C-alpha positions in Angstrom: -110.8 -59.5 94.1 -109.2 -61.2 91.1 -110.7 -63.7 88.7 -109.8 -65.4 85.5 -111.4 -64.0 82.3 -110.8 -65.5 78.9 -113.2 -63.3 76.9 -111.8 -60.0 75.6 -115.4 -59.1 74.7 -116.4 -59.0 78.3 -118.2 -55.8 79.4 -117.0 -56.2 83.0 -113.7 -54.3 82.3 -113.0 -50.7 81.3 -109.4 -51.2 80.2 -107.2 -54.1 78.9 -103.6 -54.0 80.2 -101.3 -56.2 78.1 -97.9 -57.1 79.4 -95.7 -58.7 76.7 -92.1 -58.7 75.4 -93.4 -57.9 71.9 -96.6 -57.3 70.0 -96.1 -60.6 68.1 -97.4 -62.5 71.1 -100.7 -60.7 71.7 -104.1 -61.4 70.1 -104.7 -60.1 66.6 -107.5 -57.7 67.6 -105.2 -56.0 70.1 -102.3 -55.9 67.7 -104.4 -54.2 65.1 -105.4 -51.5 67.6 -101.7 -50.8 68.3 -100.5 -50.7 64.6 -101.2 -46.9 64.1 -99.3 -46.0 67.2 -96.4 -48.3 66.5 -96.2 -46.9 62.9 -95.5 -43.5 64.5 -93.4 -44.6 67.4 -91.2 -47.8 67.0 -89.9 -47.4 70.6 -93.4 -48.0 72.0 -93.0 -51.7 71.2 -90.0 -52.2 73.4 -90.4 -49.8 76.4 -92.9 -47.9 78.4 -96.7 -47.9 78.3 -98.8 -47.1 75.4 -102.5 -46.2 75.7 -104.7 -46.6 72.6 -108.5 -46.9 72.0 -109.7 -50.4 71.1 -112.9 -51.5 69.5 -113.9 -53.8 72.4 -116.2 -53.1 75.3 -113.2 -52.1 77.5 -112.5 -49.1 75.1 -108.9 -48.7 76.3 -105.8 -50.8 75.6 -102.6 -50.3 77.6 -99.7 -52.0 76.1 -96.9 -52.4 78.6 -93.7 -53.8 77.1 -91.3 -55.8 79.2 -88.5 -54.8 76.9 -85.8 -57.3 75.9 -85.5 -60.5 77.9 -82.4 -62.1 76.5 -79.6 -60.1 78.2 -77.6 -61.7 81.0 -79.2 -59.4 83.7 -82.9 -59.7 82.6 -85.1 -61.7 84.9 -88.8 -62.1 85.9 -88.7 -58.6 87.4 -89.2 -57.3 83.8 -92.7 -58.8 83.9 -93.4 -57.5 87.4 -92.3 -54.0 86.6 -94.3 -54.0 83.3 -97.4 -55.2 85.1 -97.1 -52.5 87.7 -96.4 -49.8 85.1 -99.3 -50.9 82.9 -101.9 -50.9 85.7 -100.6 -47.5 86.9 -101.1 -46.1 83.4 -104.6 -47.6 83.2 -105.5 -46.0 86.5 -104.1 -42.7 85.4 -106.4 -42.9 82.3 -109.4 -43.3 84.6 -109.8 -47.1 84.5 -111.5 -48.6 87.6 -111.9 -52.2 86.4 -108.8 -53.2 84.3 -108.3 -56.6 82.7 -104.7 -57.8 83.0 -103.2 -60.0 80.3 -99.7 -61.5 80.3 -98.2 -62.8 77.2 -94.8 -64.5 76.7 -92.2 -65.7 79.1 -88.5 -65.6 79.9 -86.2 -67.6 77.6 -86.1 -71.0 79.3 -88.9 -69.9 81.6 -92.5 -70.8 81.8 -95.6 -68.7 81.1 -96.9 -69.5 84.6 -93.8 -67.8 86.1 -94.2 -64.7 83.9 -97.9 -64.5 84.5 -97.5 -64.8 88.3 -94.9 -62.0 88.3 -97.1 -59.8 86.1 -100.0 -60.3 88.5 -97.8 -59.6 91.6 -96.5 -56.4 90.0 -100.1 -55.3 89.1 -101.3 -56.0 92.7 -98.5 -53.9 94.0 -99.8 -51.0 91.9 -103.3 -51.2 93.4 -102.2 -51.8 97.0 -103.6 -49.2 99.5 -101.9 -49.1 102.9 -104.1 -50.1 105.9 -103.9 -46.7 107.5 -105.3 -45.1 104.3 -108.1 -47.7 104.0 -109.2 -47.1 107.5 -108.9 -43.3 107.7 -110.0 -42.1 104.2 -112.8 -44.4 103.1 -113.2 -42.9 99.6 -109.6 -43.7 98.8 -109.7 -47.2 100.2 -109.7 -48.9 96.8 -108.0 -48.0 93.5 -110.0 -50.5 91.5 -113.6 -51.8 91.6 -113.5 -55.5 91.1 
């Protein structure tokens, strides 16, 4: 199930997955957690997924960058792909109840469009085919929400 959460201090989640075009758009507490990693690896701000510890109940922060959004071939798939990659990285780290946060939007786009695409990408990452759900009960769910 999915639900809206506006509290980063919530103990209901074991990872925070942030999808954003840059760290400038994310909350300060999360940006501070990323600073040591970004000081070592400038590329982490623009591509790939970065996993760092955070001083919140979730304990893990996965920053999934969309990369640049201003090229002529960039579209909302950047948010979908980053959402999918971020959730997959959180699951690989052992998360079972990730909180997904989408920040930013496409130039001339809306935050709602970007957030929807981020969510759809993340849901694609946790999808389990019907045959697997029916035949192997212990692998029926990737997340516990």
